[in-house]
N, C-alpha and C positions, 0 to 999 in steps of 0.2 A: 504494500500499499504506500502511495507516495507520502511525504510529510507535508506538514500545514505550510501554507506560504505566508511568511512573516508579514510581508507588507499588507496583505488584505486583512489580517488580523489586527494589525495596527490601525488600519482605515476603519475597520469596524468599531474599535475601540474609542476612536475620536467621535464618530457618530453616535455611538450610546451616551458619550460624555455631552455633546451637544444637545441630545435629545432631552437631557435634564436641565437645560439652561435656556429657555426660551428667548431670553434678552441677550444671549450671546455671550461669548468669553473671548478675552484677548489671547494672543498667542502665548504670553507669559503665562496665563492662567492655564491654558490647554497644555503647555509643555509641563508644568508642575504637576498637574491633576493626571496626566498620564505617564509621567516619567520619561517622556521622550525628549532628546536634544531639540531645541528650537529649530534648528536646521531641518531636522528629520520631521517634525510636525509641521513645518511650514510647506515643505515639499508635498506631503500627504494632503494638506489642506488646499494648496493650490491645484492639486490633480482632482480632488473632490469638487472643487469650486469649477473647474473646467467642464465638468460633466453635469453639472447643475445640483448636485447634492448637497453643497454648501455655499452659503451667501456670506459676503462680508459688508458690514454697515459702512457707508460712505462717510458717516460722521464720526461714529465711534471707532471703526477699524474692526469691531469686535465680528467673530464668525459665529454663524448659527445654520441650522438645517435649511436648504434650500428648498424651493418649490418642486423641483424634480424628484427628490426623495420622498417629499410628502405626498405628491400624487402617486408615486408607485404603491403607497399604502392602500390605495382604493383598489388596486388589482386583485386584492384578496377576495373582494366582493364579486369580482367579475364572472368567475366560472359557476359557484355553487348558490351564493345567496341571491344574486342578480337573477338567475334562472328560476329560483324557487319563488321569489317575489312577483316575477313577471308572467308565470303560467297563465294564470285566469285572464289577465289583461291582454296577452297575446292570442288566446283562444278567442276572446271577445271581439278583437281587432280583426281577426280572420273572418269572423261571422259577419261583421258589420260590412267591411270591404269587399268581402267574396274574393280576396286575393290571398296569396301565400305571405306568411309573416316571418321575419328573421330578426333576431336579437345578436348583436355582434359587439365585440370588445377590441381593443387595441392588443395585438400580439406581434411582436418583432416586425414593426412598420407594415403590418397587414391587418385585416379584419378577420378575426376569429368567430365564427358562427357558433354560438353557444346554445341557441335555442331555435327551432324551425317548426312551423305550423303549416300544414298542407292547405292549399286552396281547397275551399270546401264544395268539391264537386267530385265526379266520378273519374276525372282525367287521371293518368299514370304519372306519378311524380317521385322523385328521388329525395331522400333525406340529406340535408346540407349540414347538419350538426358535426362540427369539427373541421368543416371547409375553410380555407383561407382564401379571402378575396382581396382584391387590390383596393388600396386606400382611395386612389385618384379616380377610379372609374365606376365607383358605386356611390350611392347616396348615403349607405351606411358609413362608408369611409370618409367621404367629404364632411360628414357630421363630425367624426372623430378628429379629422383634420382641423376644422374650424373651432371645435370647443375643448379639445383634449390638450392640456399643456405641453405633453411629451410626444404627441402624435407629429410623425415627420416622414417624408418620402422623398427619395432623391432619384429612383428609378421610375420612369413614366412610359412603360410600353404601350404601345397601340393595340386595343383589342378589336376596335372598329375604326371606320373613318371619321368617327365623332368622338372618339376618346381624347381627352385632354392630355397632350404631350408636352405642353409649354409651362415651366414653373411660374412664370408670371400669370399666365392665364389661370392656373391652379390657384394662386394667391387671391386673385380677383374673385373667383369663386367661392374660397373659403371666407372672404370678408362678406360676401352677399350672403352666404349661409349664416354667418354670425348675426348679421343685421335682421334676417328674415326669421331665425330661430329654427329653421328647418332646411332641408336639402331635397332635391329631386335631379334626376338625370334620365335622359332618353337616348337610347341606342348607344350608351358609351361603353357598356361592358357587353351586352348582346344585342344584335340588331332585331329591332322589333319589340324590345322590352322597355318599360319604364319602371322606375322605382321612387319612393318617397320615404324620407327617414327623418327622425327627430331625436334630441339627445336625451340620455336619462342620466339624471344627477343624484348624489348621495346628500346626505345631511349637511356636507361642508360645501355643497354647490359645485363638486368636482364631477365633471362629466366621466362616468364609468362605464358608458355604453351607448348604444343607439338601437332604436327600434324601427323598423320599416316594412313597407309592403312592396312587392314586385309582381308584375304580370304584363300581359300585352298592353301595347301602346293604345289600342283601340278601346281598351276597357278602362284604363287609367286617365287618359287624357280628358281635359275638360274643354272649355271654350278656348280657342287658340291653341297655342304650343304647349302650354303648361298643364300640370295635372289637374283632376277634379278637385275642386276646393272642398267639397264635402269629405272626399277621402283623405285629404290633408288633413282636416279638423280630426278625423277619427285616429289618425296616426299621432297627432299632436296631444290629442286627449289621453291616448294610451301611454305615451312618454311621461306625461305630468302624473298620471296615476301611479306607475311604477316608481317614479321619483319621489311621490309622497310615500310610498311603501317603504322606501329607503330613508326617509327622514327629511328630504329637501323641503324647504319652506322659503318664501312663500310660493304658492301656486294657485 
């Protein structure tokens, strides 16, 4: 069995130390409390700061836990509690919309489908639970890109001629999603399909997932090029309901 990696153990010790000091600690305090030389502690802190796990106050110079690490704590909810809390609402959304419903969370710069409700008809369908979907080409992914503080993507492959492959265009889309509070896409992952999604938040207001419907364009399209507004309201209502189950307020 390989031995422990000392640098990781030391970094973990610094994170535990900072977790007990919400106002932050100076480099000297961290060095004394951890028993590490200042130079060693500073090197570890700068690395943790680079990846977003530690922040440094501009006025005091004190170090504290960063937003990147705090948001990672919400991932514990994503697989089990999120699915459990969302079961009834996902079923209800499928019944109301008459479309398939998926709930996704962020996993290694992709969307991991953690729950899938079939479209309520007699058509042949395949279960998508465990499937990884692209962030940039799905409304689930575009919601996560817009609202999840650690979501990012640098690879933008084209799945259809409508797929967003420009980083600037994707940034513009994310901004539009944040402003609207929900996302939709047409033909971007699969020709002839449209999807609509909205964010799911926990009690801290952190986006821990997204819920959405997907179906044929002719069934989901409303007046003009956009989705049917009634089905958008169904999706948003389901997202709010699940968020309330997770303690998010106000809704």
